[in-house]
C-alpha positions as CSV (number, residue, x, y, z in Angstrom):
1,X,54.2,-0.1,-21.0
2,X,57.2,0.8,-18.8
3,X,57.7,4.3,-17.3
4,X,60.7,4.8,-19.6
5,X,58.4,4.6,-22.6
6,X,56.2,7.4,-21.4
7,X,58.0,10.3,-23.1
8,X,58.1,8.6,-26.5
9,X,54.4,7.6,-26.2
10,X,53.3,11.1,-25.5
11,X,55.5,12.6,-28.2
12,X,54.0,10.2,-30.7
13,X,50.4,11.2,-29.7
14,X,51.3,14.9,-30.1
15,X,52.7,14.3,-33.6
16,X,49.4,12.6,-34.5
17,X,47.6,15.8,-33.5
18,X,46.4,15.0,-30.0
19,X,45.1,18.0,-28.0
20,X,45.4,16.2,-24.7
21,X,46.5,12.8,-23.5
22,X,43.9,10.3,-22.2
23,X,45.3,7.4,-20.2
24,X,43.4,4.2,-19.5
25,X,43.8,3.1,-15.8
26,X,41.5,0.4,-14.6
27,X,43.0,-0.5,-11.2
28,X,40.4,-1.4,-8.6
29,X,37.5,-1.9,-11.1
30,X,34.9,-4.4,-9.9
31,X,34.4,-6.8,-12.8
32,X,32.4,-9.4,-10.8
33,X,32.8,-12.7,-12.6
34,X,35.2,-11.4,-15.3
35,X,38.9,-11.4,-15.0
36,X,40.4,-8.0,-13.9
37,X,41.6,-6.1,-16.9
38,X,45.4,-5.5,-17.1
39,X,46.3,-1.9,-16.4
40,X,49.3,0.4,-16.1
41,X,51.4,0.5,-13.0
42,X,51.2,3.6,-10.8
43,X,54.8,4.4,-11.8
44,X,53.9,4.3,-15.5
45,X,50.7,6.3,-14.9
46,X,52.7,9.0,-13.2
47,X,55.4,9.0,-15.9
48,X,52.8,9.5,-18.7
49,X,51.1,12.3,-16.8
50,X,54.5,14.0,-16.2
51,X,55.4,13.6,-19.9
52,X,52.0,15.1,-20.9
53,X,52.6,18.1,-18.7
54,X,56.1,18.6,-19.9
55,X,54.6,19.2,-23.3
56,X,51.8,21.4,-21.9
57,X,49.1,18.9,-22.5
58,X,46.2,18.0,-20.2
59,X,46.4,14.5,-18.7
60,X,42.9,13.0,-18.4
61,X,42.6,9.5,-16.9
62,X,39.9,7.0,-17.6
63,X,39.1,5.3,-14.3
64,X,36.4,2.9,-13.0
65,X,36.9,2.9,-9.3
66,X,37.4,5.4,-6.5
67,X,40.8,4.0,-5.7
68,X,41.7,4.5,-9.4
69,X,40.5,8.1,-9.3
70,X,42.6,8.8,-6.2
71,X,45.7,7.1,-7.8
72,X,45.3,9.3,-10.9
73,X,44.8,12.5,-9.0
74,X,47.7,11.8,-6.6
75,X,49.9,11.1,-9.6
76,X,49.2,14.6,-10.9
77,X,46.4,14.0,-13.4
78,X,44.4,17.1,-14.4
79,X,41.2,15.0,-13.9
80,X,39.6,11.6,-14.2
81,X,37.1,10.8,-16.9
82,X,34.0,9.0,-15.4
83,X,32.9,8.6,-11.8
84,X,32.8,5.1,-10.4
85,X,30.3,2.3,-9.6
86,X,29.7,1.0,-6.1
87,X,27.3,1.3,-3.2
88,X,29.0,4.3,-1.6
89,X,31.7,6.9,-2.0
90,X,34.2,7.9,0.7
91,X,33.0,11.0,2.6
92,X,36.1,13.1,1.7
93,X,36.1,12.4,-2.1
94,X,34.9,15.8,-3.1
95,X,37.3,17.6,-0.8
96,X,40.1,15.4,-2.0
97,X,39.5,16.4,-5.6
98,X,39.0,20.1,-4.8
99,X,42.2,20.2,-2.7
100,X,44.2,18.8,-5.6
101,X,42.6,21.4,-8.0
102,X,41.5,18.6,-10.3
103,X,38.4,18.4,-12.4
104,X,36.0,15.4,-12.8
105,X,34.0,14.4,-15.9
106,X,31.2,12.3,-14.3
107,X,29.6,10.9,-17.6
108,X,26.6,9.7,-15.5
109,X,24.6,9.2,-18.7
110,X,26.6,6.2,-19.7
111,X,26.8,5.0,-16.1
112,X,23.0,4.8,-16.0
113,X,23.2,2.5,-19.0
114,X,25.6,0.3,-17.0
115,X,23.7,0.2,-13.7
116,X,20.1,0.5,-14.9
117,X,17.3,-0.2,-14.5
118,X,16.8,1.9,-17.6
119,X,18.8,4.3,-19.7
120,X,19.0,8.0,-18.8
121,X,18.3,8.6,-22.4
122,X,14.6,7.8,-21.9
123,X,14.2,11.2,-20.2
124,X,15.8,12.9,-23.2
125,X,13.5,11.2,-25.7
126,X,10.5,12.6,-23.7
127,X,11.9,16.1,-23.6
128,X,9.7,18.2,-25.8
129,X,12.5,20.6,-26.5
130,X,15.0,18.0,-27.6
131,X,12.7,15.3,-29.2
132,X,12.2,17.2,-32.6
133,X,16.0,17.1,-33.2
134,X,16.4,13.4,-32.5
135,X,16.7,11.0,-35.4
136,X,15.4,7.4,-35.3
137,X,19.0,6.3,-34.8
138,X,19.5,8.7,-31.9
139,X,16.3,7.4,-30.2
140,X,17.2,3.8,-30.6
141,X,20.7,4.5,-29.2
142,X,19.3,6.4,-26.2
143,X,17.0,3.5,-25.3
144,X,19.9,1.0,-25.1
145,X,21.6,-0.2,-22.0
146,X,24.5,-2.6,-21.3
147,X,23.6,-6.2,-20.3
148,X,24.5,-5.4,-16.7
149,X,21.6,-2.9,-16.4
150,X,19.1,-5.7,-17.1
151,X,20.8,-8.0,-14.6
152,X,21.1,-5.4,-11.8
153,X,24.6,-6.5,-10.9
154,X,26.1,-3.0,-10.4
155,X,25.1,0.0,-8.2
156,X,25.8,3.6,-9.2
157,X,25.0,5.0,-5.7
158,X,28.7,5.8,-5.3
159,X,28.7,8.0,-8.4
160,X,25.6,9.9,-7.1
161,X,27.2,10.4,-3.7
162,X,30.5,11.5,-5.2
163,X,28.8,14.0,-7.4
164,X,27.0,15.6,-4.5
165,X,30.3,15.8,-2.6
166,X,32.0,17.4,-5.6
167,X,29.3,20.0,-5.8
168,X,29.5,20.7,-2.1
169,X,33.3,21.1,-2.3
170,X,33.0,23.4,-5.3
171,X,35.2,21.1,-7.3
172,X,35.3,21.7,-11.0
173,X,32.9,19.4,-12.8
174,X,33.1,19.1,-16.6
175,X,30.1,18.0,-18.6
176,X,30.7,14.9,-20.8
177,X,28.7,11.9,-22.1
178,X,31.0,9.2,-23.4
179,X,28.8,9.0,-26.5
180,X,28.1,7.0,-28.6
181,X,27.9,4.2,-25.9
182,X,24.5,2.6,-25.2
183,X,22.1,5.1,-23.6
184,X,23.9,8.1,-25.1
185,X,24.0,10.1,-28.3
186,X,26.0,13.1,-29.5
187,X,24.6,16.5,-28.5
188,X,21.4,15.6,-26.8
189,X,23.2,13.5,-24.1
190,X,25.2,16.6,-23.2
191,X,22.0,18.3,-22.1
192,X,21.3,15.2,-19.9
193,X,24.9,15.3,-18.6
194,X,24.5,19.0,-17.6
195,X,21.2,18.2,-15.9
196,X,23.0,15.4,-13.9
197,X,25.8,17.8,-12.9
198,X,23.3,20.5,-11.8
199,X,21.0,18.1,-10.0
200,X,18.4,18.3,-12.7
201,X,18.1,22.1,-12.3
202,X,18.7,23.1,-15.9
203,X,16.5,25.3,-18.1
204,X,17.1,24.6,-21.8
205,X,14.6,27.2,-22.9
206,X,17.0,30.2,-22.8
207,X,16.8,31.2,-19.2
208,X,19.9,31.4,-17.0
209,X,21.1,28.0,-15.7
210,X,20.8,27.4,-12.0
211,X,24.4,26.3,-11.7
212,X,27.6,27.3,-13.5
213,X,28.4,24.8,-16.3
214,X,31.7,24.1,-17.9
215,X,32.1,22.3,-21.2
216,X,35.8,22.0,-20.6
217,X,36.7,24.9,-22.9
218,X,39.5,26.9,-21.6
219,X,40.8,24.2,-19.2
220,X,44.6,24.0,-19.6
221,X,47.6,22.7,-17.8
222,X,49.9,25.5,-16.8
């Protein structure tokens, strides 16, 4: 898509009833032996974000690399969906996000299913407060991983580092799961996602959470 098509694209999505605009931007993604996926140019990315904001819609960008996240935020995105694979994150990533007043949706639950060695859903299956509400289908899905997890070809250390940096920088972190991908299911995985965001310090039994949690409600582009 060319930048000149951005306005019409966004208007079409709004007519369809979209509450926000999600943009796929896969620049910089490490696909190992696979061919790099085609992606939007930075110019088109910026044009779609600008068009979304013109219509008072959030612009959320699906990314898969730190460079992609930085491109998206520099282009004016309200926030990237997902953190990124890799062995490390740049030291200033959290401060970078906070300084641009952006949010991040880490979706670590699905990233565990990519990097392995096992799904983050295993912990949810064993949670005595959640287990009674899980169907057999939920449990089967929570046990699943992507083939890459079994092969051990990707590291999610970068995502863990980036999340710590975001917390330290007091950046806005929005809970999300990317369900129903392998290792996730609707509802239960959100509890796991909140636990990841809060460093595991979440009480699901009715006590106050140990960190402030946002589900994304009330976030808007002004």
